[in-house]
C-alpha positions as CSV (number, residue, x, y, z in Angstrom):
1,M,138.3,46.7,179.8
2,D,138.4,46.0,183.5
3,Q,137.4,49.1,185.5
4,D,140.0,48.4,188.2
5,K,142.8,48.8,185.6
6,I,141.9,52.4,184.7
7,Q,141.4,53.9,188.1
8,E,144.7,55.6,188.4
9,L,145.3,59.0,186.8
10,L,148.4,59.9,184.9
11,P,149.6,63.3,183.7
12,A,149.1,64.0,180.0
13,T,152.0,65.5,178.1
14,E,152.5,68.4,175.7
15,M,152.3,66.5,172.4
16,A,154.7,67.3,169.6
17,E,153.7,66.6,166.0
18,R,150.3,65.1,166.8
19,E,148.0,63.2,164.5
20,V,144.6,64.8,164.0
21,E,141.9,62.2,164.8
22,A,138.2,62.4,164.5
23,G,135.9,61.9,167.5
24,A,137.7,63.8,170.2
25,D,135.5,65.0,173.1
26,Y,137.5,68.2,173.6
27,I,140.1,70.2,171.7
28,D,142.2,72.5,173.8
29,A,143.8,75.8,172.8
30,D,147.0,73.8,171.8
31,G,144.9,71.7,169.4
32,R,145.3,68.6,171.6
33,E,142.6,66.1,171.0
34,L,141.3,65.1,174.5
35,Y,139.1,62.2,175.3
36,E,136.8,61.9,178.4
37,H,137.7,58.9,180.6
38,F,135.7,59.9,183.7
39,R,132.7,62.2,184.3
40,F,131.0,63.2,187.6
41,V,128.2,65.6,188.2
42,A,128.1,67.3,191.5
43,D,124.9,67.0,193.5
44,K,122.6,70.0,193.9
45,G,123.5,69.9,197.6
46,Q,127.3,69.6,197.0
47,Q,129.3,71.6,199.5
48,M,132.2,73.5,198.0
49,I,135.3,71.3,198.0
50,R,138.6,71.4,196.1
51,V,138.4,69.5,192.9
52,D,141.4,67.3,193.7
53,K,139.7,66.1,196.9
54,F,136.4,65.7,195.0
55,L,138.1,63.4,192.4
56,T,140.2,61.5,195.0
57,D,137.1,60.6,196.8
58,R,135.5,59.2,193.7
59,L,138.4,57.5,191.9
60,E,139.5,54.3,193.6
61,R,143.2,53.8,194.3
62,T,144.1,57.3,193.0
63,S,146.3,59.5,195.0
64,R,145.6,63.2,195.5
65,N,149.1,63.9,194.0
66,R,148.1,62.1,190.8
67,V,145.0,64.2,190.5
68,Q,147.0,67.3,191.0
69,Q,149.4,66.3,188.3
70,A,146.5,65.6,185.9
71,A,145.1,69.1,186.7
72,D,148.5,70.7,186.1
73,A,148.6,69.0,182.7
74,G,145.2,70.4,181.8
75,C,143.4,67.1,182.1
76,V,140.9,68.0,184.8
77,L,137.9,69.9,183.3
78,V,135.0,71.5,185.0
79,N,132.1,72.3,182.7
80,G,134.4,71.8,179.8
81,S,137.2,74.1,180.8
82,P,140.5,73.1,182.5
83,V,140.9,74.0,186.1
84,K,143.6,74.0,188.8
85,S,143.5,71.5,191.5
86,S,142.5,74.2,194.0
87,Y,139.2,74.9,192.1
88,K,136.2,74.6,194.4
89,V,133.5,72.3,193.0
90,K,130.0,73.8,193.2
91,P,126.5,72.2,192.9
92,D,125.8,70.8,189.4
93,D,129.4,71.2,188.2
94,V,130.3,68.6,185.6
95,V,133.8,67.4,186.5
96,S,135.7,65.4,183.7
97,V,139.0,63.7,183.6
98,V,140.4,63.7,180.0
99,M,143.4,62.0,178.4
100,D,145.3,62.3,175.2
101,R,144.0,59.1,173.7
102,P,140.5,57.5,173.4
103,R,139.3,55.3,176.1
104,Y,139.5,51.8,174.7
105,D,136.0,50.3,174.9
106,F,137.2,47.4,172.9
107,E,140.0,44.9,173.3
108,I,143.2,45.9,171.5
109,V,144.1,43.1,169.1
110,A,147.7,42.0,169.3
111,E,149.2,42.1,165.8
112,D,152.6,40.8,164.7
113,I,153.8,44.2,163.3
114,P,157.6,44.5,163.4
115,L,159.1,47.0,165.9
116,D,162.4,48.7,165.4
117,I,163.5,48.6,169.1
118,V,166.3,51.0,169.9
119,Y,166.4,50.3,173.6
120,E,164.4,48.4,176.3
121,D,164.7,47.6,180.0
122,R,162.2,46.9,182.8
123,Y,160.9,50.5,182.7
124,V,161.0,52.0,179.2
125,L,161.0,51.0,175.6
126,V,162.3,53.2,172.8
127,V,161.2,52.5,169.3
128,N,162.0,54.0,165.9
129,K,158.5,54.4,164.3
130,P,158.4,54.1,160.5
131,A,156.4,56.6,158.4
132,G,152.9,55.4,157.7
133,L,152.3,53.8,161.0
134,V,149.5,55.3,163.1
135,V,150.2,55.4,166.8
136,H,146.8,54.9,168.5
137,P,143.7,53.1,167.3
138,G,141.1,55.6,166.3
139,H,138.6,56.6,163.7
140,G,139.4,54.7,160.5
141,N,142.4,53.0,162.1
142,W,141.2,50.4,164.6
143,T,144.0,47.9,163.7
144,G,147.5,48.1,162.3
145,T,148.7,50.7,164.7
146,L,151.8,51.0,167.0
147,V,149.6,50.1,170.0
148,N,148.6,46.8,168.2
149,A,152.3,46.1,167.7
150,L,153.0,46.8,171.4
151,A,150.2,44.4,172.3
152,W,152.0,41.7,170.4
153,H,155.4,42.6,171.8
154,F,154.1,42.5,175.4
155,K,151.7,39.5,175.0
156,D,153.9,37.3,177.2
157,T,154.5,40.1,179.8
158,P,151.9,39.7,182.5
159,D,152.5,43.2,184.0
160,Y,151.9,45.1,180.8
161,D,148.3,45.5,179.8
162,V,148.1,47.5,176.5
163,N,144.6,48.7,177.5
164,D,145.8,50.3,180.8
165,P,146.2,54.1,180.3
166,R,148.8,54.1,183.1
167,L,151.2,52.4,180.7
168,G,152.3,53.0,177.1
169,L,153.2,55.9,174.9
170,V,154.2,59.1,176.6
171,H,154.2,61.2,173.4
172,R,153.3,60.9,169.8
173,I,154.4,61.8,166.3
174,D,152.3,62.0,163.1
175,K,151.4,59.0,161.1
176,D,153.7,60.1,158.2
177,T,156.5,61.3,160.4
178,S,159.2,58.8,161.2
179,G,161.4,58.6,164.3
180,L,161.8,58.0,168.0
181,L,159.1,57.4,170.6
182,V,159.4,56.3,174.2
183,I,156.9,53.9,175.8
184,A,156.5,53.6,179.6
185,K,156.3,50.0,181.0
186,T,155.3,51.0,184.6
187,P,152.8,53.6,185.9
188,E,155.7,55.3,187.8
189,A,157.7,55.5,184.6
190,K,154.8,57.1,182.7
191,T,154.2,59.6,185.4
192,D,157.9,60.6,185.5
193,L,158.3,60.8,181.8
194,G,155.0,62.6,181.3
195,K,156.3,65.3,183.7
196,Q,159.5,65.6,181.8
197,F,157.7,66.2,178.6
198,F,155.3,68.6,180.3
199,D,158.2,70.5,181.9
200,K,160.0,70.5,178.5
201,T,163.2,69.0,179.9
202,T,163.4,66.3,177.2
203,R,165.8,66.7,174.3
204,R,164.4,66.2,170.7
205,E,165.9,67.0,167.4
206,Y,164.2,66.6,164.0
207,V,165.5,66.7,160.4
208,A,163.4,68.0,157.6
209,M,163.5,69.1,154.0
210,I,161.7,72.4,153.3
211,W,160.9,74.3,150.1
212,G,163.3,77.2,149.4
213,S,166.2,78.8,151.3
214,M,166.0,80.3,154.7
215,P,167.4,83.8,155.0
216,E,169.9,82.8,157.7
217,R,171.9,79.6,158.4
218,Q,170.6,79.6,161.9
219,G,167.5,81.1,163.4
220,T,164.4,80.9,165.5
221,I,160.7,80.8,164.4
222,T,158.3,82.1,167.0
223,G,154.5,82.1,166.6
224,S,151.5,81.1,168.7
225,I,149.8,78.0,167.3
226,A,146.1,77.0,167.5
227,R,143.5,75.1,165.4
228,N,143.0,76.8,162.0
229,P,139.5,78.3,162.2
230,R,139.1,77.7,158.4
231,N,140.3,74.1,158.4
232,A,139.8,71.8,161.3
233,L,142.5,69.4,160.0
234,Q,145.2,72.1,160.2
235,M,146.9,74.1,162.8
236,A,148.0,77.7,162.1
237,V,150.1,80.6,163.5
238,M,147.7,83.1,165.1
239,S,148.0,86.8,164.3
240,D,146.7,87.4,167.8
241,P,149.2,85.6,170.1
242,S,146.6,85.4,172.9
243,K,144.5,83.0,170.7
244,G,147.2,80.3,170.5
245,K,149.8,78.6,172.4
246,H,153.3,80.1,172.5
247,A,155.6,78.0,170.2
248,V,159.3,78.3,169.5
249,T,161.3,76.3,166.9
250,H,165.1,76.7,166.5
251,Y,166.6,75.7,163.2
252,E,169.9,75.2,161.5
253,V,170.3,74.8,157.7
254,L,172.4,71.7,157.1
255,E,172.4,71.9,153.3
256,D,170.9,74.5,150.9
257,F,170.1,73.3,147.4
258,G,168.5,76.5,146.3
259,Y,165.0,75.2,145.6
260,V,164.9,73.1,148.8
261,S,166.9,72.9,152.0
262,I,167.7,70.3,154.6
263,V,167.2,71.7,158.1
264,K,167.7,70.5,161.7
265,C,165.0,71.6,164.1
266,V,165.1,71.7,167.9
267,L,161.8,72.2,169.6
268,E,161.7,74.6,172.6
269,T,158.0,73.9,172.8
270,G,155.9,70.9,171.6
271,R,152.8,72.1,169.9
272,T,150.6,70.2,167.4
273,H,152.3,70.1,164.0
274,Q,154.7,72.7,165.2
275,I,157.5,72.2,162.7
276,R,155.1,71.9,159.8
277,V,153.1,74.9,160.8
278,H,156.1,77.2,161.6
279,F,157.8,76.6,158.3
280,Q,154.6,76.8,156.3
281,H,154.0,80.2,158.0
282,K,157.4,81.4,156.9
283,G,156.7,80.4,153.3
284,H,158.8,77.2,153.4
285,P,156.4,74.2,153.8
286,L,157.9,70.8,154.3
287,F,158.7,68.9,151.1
288,N,155.7,66.8,150.1
289,D,153.6,67.9,153.1
290,E,150.1,67.6,151.6
291,R,148.3,69.0,154.5
292,Y,150.3,72.3,154.5
293,G,150.8,72.7,150.8
294,G,154.2,71.2,150.3
295,H,153.1,68.6,147.8
296,R,153.3,71.0,144.9
297,V,156.2,72.5,143.0
298,L,156.8,75.7,145.0
299,K,160.3,76.7,143.9
300,G,162.3,76.2,140.7
301,T,162.1,76.7,137.0
302,P,158.7,75.8,135.5
303,T,160.0,73.3,132.9
304,A,158.6,69.9,132.1
305,K,161.9,68.3,133.0
306,Y,162.1,69.9,136.4
307,K,158.5,69.1,137.2
308,Q,159.2,65.5,136.3
309,F,162.2,65.5,138.6
310,V,160.2,66.9,141.5
311,D,157.4,64.4,140.8
312,N,160.0,61.6,141.0
313,C,161.1,63.0,144.3
314,F,157.6,62.9,145.6
315,E,157.3,59.3,144.6
316,L,160.7,58.6,146.3
317,C,159.5,60.1,149.6
318,P,155.6,59.9,149.5
319,R,155.1,61.8,152.8
320,Q,156.3,64.9,154.5
321,A,160.0,64.8,154.8
322,L,160.3,64.9,158.6
323,H,162.2,62.6,160.9
324,A,162.5,62.6,164.7
325,R,166.2,61.8,164.8
326,T,167.1,62.2,168.5
327,L,165.4,61.7,171.8
328,G,166.8,62.4,175.2
329,F,165.3,62.1,178.7
330,R,166.2,61.3,182.3
331,H,165.7,57.6,183.1
332,P,162.6,57.4,185.3
333,E,164.2,54.9,187.7
334,T,167.9,55.5,187.7
335,G,168.0,59.2,186.9
336,E,170.6,58.7,184.2
337,D,170.5,60.9,181.2
338,M,169.8,58.8,178.2
339,D,170.1,59.9,174.5
340,F,169.1,58.0,171.4
341,E,169.5,58.6,167.7
342,A,167.7,57.0,164.8
343,P,169.3,57.3,161.4
344,L,167.4,58.8,158.5
345,P,165.0,56.3,156.9
346,P,165.8,55.2,153.3
347,D,163.1,57.3,151.7
348,M,164.5,60.5,153.2
349,E,168.1,59.5,152.7
350,N,167.4,58.7,149.0
351,L,165.5,62.0,148.6
352,F,168.4,64.0,150.0
353,E,170.9,62.2,147.7
354,K,168.7,62.8,144.7
355,W,168.7,66.6,145.4
356,R,172.4,66.5,146.0
357,R,173.0,65.0,142.5
358,F,170.5,67.5,141.0
359,R,172.4,70.4,142.5
360,S,175.7,69.0,141.4
361,D,174.5,68.5,137.8
362,T,173.0,72.0,137.5
363,C,176.0,73.9,139.0
């Protein structure tokens, strides 16, 4: 990748429903996998200087404001810990700039993977990601990702380089979660949208199926989330709030079938696996969520017929039943409020209908 194309910083975002990838250089308290893009070691005779000035002097064509935005987003580290832009660099300090995706040391291969495009203009692209599609190339998934699909989509657009970290995906959802994602087509759009996600001014609504019945039709789940110390592939709600990131999920029960329920979730915060972790913590894992224990029969009568019914449901929707249904943000160029909705995918729609019929037949 040409060095000149990665010399401008961008703010990282608080990621909702992140994939867990191997090979990250750092994992922050929110469980974000962070990858080192730049590293500088201060000389032994280094005079104390603000880290934003230190980096601006070393990164070509990078404004001090962009460095400050990156620091605000937790993407400027000194000796492995995030610092504010006012931090004074000392001799032998190791200053790193990290981002939320690996630095591509290989050329992204354009692949003709269909995209469900919901909206596109000169500045942004909104897509409806299907379940099963990995977002970024990474360990074990170097091809067949959404980024490879974007490379194909933009192959005739000279201003869009899929390898350029100033462009592209602003946020992510899990491989096996379906729904809406926004892609920035200009550096200015990515900076603006990244700030909206970081400031939590975007509007996102998810639909999920969970095991069991919630005690109230509407409610709020609050619990600090961090990496599970006993399982690196999981996040968990911490008993000590100071050891995790504050997380709030608002929910509304749309349909209650006794053994399972359909819920609408609105994120007040965007932590890794937040919806999956919060409901698992409350004893209601998402239906068929293998990572958090929802892939077993957790509610209902232990009969062979019922178990077969649930197994059929698992086959019908072979992933966690979670869909990012709506996405709203302020357009980075026009300032217009924009809101998009993606209908339930067939696997979840068929799953819901199967449980409706089951409920009707057993009542």
